[in-house]
C-alpha positions in Angstrom: -0.1 0.5 -0.1 2.8 2.4 1.0 4.3 1.1 -2.6 1.6 2.3 -4.4 1.4 5.6 -2.4 5.4 6.4 -3.0 4.6 5.5 -6.7 1.0 7.6 -7.5 3.1 10.6 -5.5 6.1 10.0 -7.8 4.4 10.3 -10.9 2.9 13.3 -9.7 6.1 15.0 -9.2 7.4 13.8 -13.0 4.0 14.9 -14.4 4.5 18.4 -12.9 8.0 18.5 -13.8 7.5 17.5 -17.0 4.5 20.4 -17.3 6.8 22.6 -16.0 9.8 21.5 -18.9 7.7 22.1 -21.7 6.3 25.7 -20.4 9.2 27.3 -19.5 10.7 30.3 -21.6 13.4 28.2 -22.8 11.2 25.1 -23.9 9.3 27.5 -26.2 11.9 29.5 -27.5 13.6 25.8 -29.0 9.8 25.2 -30.4 10.3 28.4 -32.5 14.1 28.2 -33.2 12.9 24.4 -34.5 9.9 25.8 -36.3 12.0 28.1 -38.3 14.7 25.7 -38.9 12.0 23.7 -40.6 11.1 26.6 -42.8 13.8 27.6 -44.0 14.8 24.3 -45.0 11.3 24.6 -46.7 9.6 21.5 -44.9 6.5 22.9 -44.6 4.8 20.2 -43.4 6.9 19.5 -40.4 7.2 23.1 -39.6 3.2 23.8 -39.3 3.1 20.0 -36.8 5.8 21.5 -34.8 4.5 25.4 -34.6 0.5 24.2 -34.0 2.4 21.8 -31.0 4.2 24.9 -29.6 1.2 27.1 -29.8 -1.2 24.8 -27.9 1.1 24.7 -25.6 1.9 28.5 -25.4 -2.0 28.5 -25.3 -2.6 26.2 -22.2 0.0 28.2 -20.1 -0.7 31.5 -18.6 2.4 33.6 -19.5 3.0 32.3 -22.6 -0.9 32.8 -23.3 -0.1 36.6 -22.7 3.1 37.1 -24.1 2.8 38.8 -26.9 6.2 38.0 -28.6 5.8 34.1 -28.7 2.1 34.4 -29.9 3.2 36.6 -32.8 6.3 34.4 -33.4 4.2 30.6 -33.7 1.6 32.1 -35.3 3.4 34.0 -38.1 5.3 30.2 -38.2 2.5 28.8 -39.1 1.1 31.4 -41.2 4.1 31.0 -43.3 4.1 26.9 -43.5 0.1 27.2 -45.0 0.5 29.8 -47.5 3.4 27.7 -48.9 0.8 24.4 -48.8 -1.7 26.2 -50.7 -3.6 27.6 -48.0 -3.8 31.2 -48.2 -6.7 32.1 -46.3 -5.4 30.0 -43.1 -2.5 32.0 -44.1 -3.6 35.0 -43.8 -5.9 34.1 -40.1 -2.5 32.9 -39.0 -1.1 36.3 -39.9 -3.5 38.4 -38.4 -3.0 36.5 -35.1 0.7 37.1 -35.4 0.1 40.9 -36.5 -2.7 41.9 -33.7 -0.3 40.2 -30.9 2.8 42.2 -31.8 2.1 44.0 -34.6 5.3 46.5 -34.3 7.3 43.0 -35.9 4.9 41.0 -37.7 3.8 42.7 -40.2 5.2 42.2 -43.8 4.0 38.5 -45.0 0.4 39.9 -43.5 0.6 43.2 -45.5 2.2 41.4 -48.5 -1.0 39.0 -49.2 -3.4 42.1 -48.5 -1.8 43.6 -51.3 -1.8 40.7 -53.3 -5.2 40.1 -52.6 -6.2 43.9 -53.3 -7.7 44.4 -49.8 -6.3 47.7 -49.4 -8.9 49.5 -47.6 -8.2 46.7 -45.0 -4.6 47.0 -45.8 -4.6 51.1 -45.0 -6.5 50.3 -41.8 -4.2 47.8 -40.7 -1.3 50.2 -40.9 -3.1 52.7 -38.8 -3.0 49.9 -36.2 0.5 49.5 -36.9 0.9 53.6 -36.6 -0.4 53.2 -32.4 3.0 51.2 -32.3 5.6 53.0 -34.1 5.0 55.9 -36.4 8.5 55.4 -38.1 7.4 51.9 -39.2 3.8 53.1 -39.7 5.8 55.4 -42.6 8.1 52.8 -43.9 5.5 50.5 -44.0 3.2 53.1 -45.9 6.1 53.7 -48.5 6.2 50.0 -49.2 3.1 48.6 -49.1 0.7 51.1 -50.3 0.5 51.5 -54.1 0.3 54.5 -55.9 1.1 56.7 -52.8 2.6 59.7 -52.2 4.5 60.0 -48.5 3.4 63.1 -48.4 -0.2 62.1 -47.8 1.2 59.7 -45.0 -1.0 56.9 -46.2 -3.9 58.8 -45.0 -7.3 57.5 -45.7 -10.0 60.1 -46.6 -12.6 58.6 -48.5 -16.1 58.0 -47.5 -19.8 59.3 -46.5 -19.6 62.4 -45.0 -22.3 65.0 -43.6 -21.3 68.8 -44.8 -22.1 72.2 -43.7 -21.0 75.9 -44.5 -19.9 77.4 -40.9 -22.4 79.9 -41.4 -26.0 81.3 -39.9 -28.7 79.4 -42.4 -25.6 78.6 -44.8 -26.6 75.2 -46.4 -25.5 71.7 -45.8 -26.3 68.2 -46.7 -24.1 65.0 -47.6 -21.5 64.4 -49.9 -19.3 60.9 -50.9 -15.6 61.4 -51.3 -13.1 59.7 -53.1 -9.6 59.5 -53.2 -6.6 58.7 -55.2 -3.3 58.9 -53.6 -3.0 62.5 -51.9 -6.4 63.3 -54.2 -9.2 63.8 -52.9 -12.7 65.0 -55.0 -16.5 65.6 -54.4 -19.7 66.3 -56.0 -21.8 68.0 -54.1 -24.7 68.0 -56.7 -25.7 67.1 -60.2 -25.1 69.9 -63.1 -28.0 69.1 -64.1 -29.9 70.3 -60.4 -27.8 72.7 -58.6 -29.1 74.6 -55.7 -28.2 78.2 -55.9 -26.1 79.0 -53.2 -24.3 75.1 -52.7 -21.0 74.2 -54.4 -20.6 71.9 -56.9 -17.4 70.0 -56.8 -14.8 70.5 -54.4 -11.1 69.0 -55.1 -8.0 68.9 -52.5 -4.7 67.3 -51.9 -3.8 65.7 -48.5 -0.3 66.2 -49.2 -0.2 69.9 -49.9 -3.4 71.1 -47.8 -5.1 72.8 -50.9 -8.5 72.7 -51.4 -10.6 74.5 -55.0 -14.2 74.7 -54.3 -16.4 75.1 -57.6 -19.7 77.0 -57.5 -22.5 77.4 -60.1 -25.2 79.8 -61.3 -26.1 82.1 -59.8 -22.9 82.4 -57.7 -20.3 81.2 -60.3 -17.1 81.2 -58.4 -13.6 79.0 -58.2 -12.6 79.8 -54.6 -9.3 78.3 -53.2 -8.6 77.3 -49.8 -6.8 75.1 -47.4 -8.1 71.5 -46.6 -7.5 70.5 -43.1 -7.7 67.2 -41.4 -9.6 67.1 -38.1 -10.0 64.0 -35.8 -13.5 62.7 -37.2 -13.3 64.6 -40.6 -11.6 67.4 -41.9 -12.9 71.4 -43.4 -12.3 73.5 -46.2 -11.1 77.1 -45.0 -11.6 78.9 -48.3 -12.1 82.8 -50.0 -14.5 83.9 -52.1 -12.5 86.7 -53.9 -14.7 87.3 -57.2 -17.3 89.7 -56.9 -21.0 88.7 -58.2 -23.8 90.8 -56.9 -25.9 88.9 -54.8 -23.5 86.7 -53.8 -21.5 86.1 -50.4 -18.3 87.6 -50.1 -15.2 87.1 -48.1 -13.8 83.8 -46.2 -15.5 81.1 -44.8 -15.5 77.2 -43.8 -17.3 74.2 -44.8 -17.7 71.5 -42.1 -17.3 67.4 -43.0 -18.2 65.1 -40.7 -17.3 61.2 -41.4 -21.0 59.8 -41.4 
């Protein structure tokens, strides 16, 4: 009876020792190194198996489950193996998990797949996540991954639907869809067939230079020059009417745009 109790205690101690041995930082580091070694040898199935086992053990270990670096490392290796095995959807899922675990470092594969898939809107929003981690890395990622973007724009994506109003008592207001190509923005406030008196017809602006032009139709025909200013929830255009037309507003004015 005593021998049986001793064996039970010994088995318990061995189990605890084995669990500790497979959940230490050193053991996880070794598993990561093994997965990366197999990837470098293009042994994709083996790399996938090793890294999936490592991630499963990491998820069962409290400190490792909360460690962004190990989470990023294992997900990134799994994603790389899945991609080379032709499973791009699974690869994207793991690259995204790696990116959100540690966005400062785990970005290249994820951004590349987004770019290859033509998912530029999502790519821009993910670069904004990187901005929150490291502004310098954000700028380099913007220059590398966003097509036809001027570095002067900082990768800012302004396109969308906005509510607008002329900042004046009784000034006109409405909704408008803003389009973007590179740094250049454009928006049509009303169709040429049904312009409303006193309302702007078209806006053109450049994020990089901060310049803007507002075109008006009849009865107050004008092409007003101004300044484009990004705000937290939208942007404003500060412009000035210099051409004199009887009965039409003169001087500086501001149009506010709030994202819907």
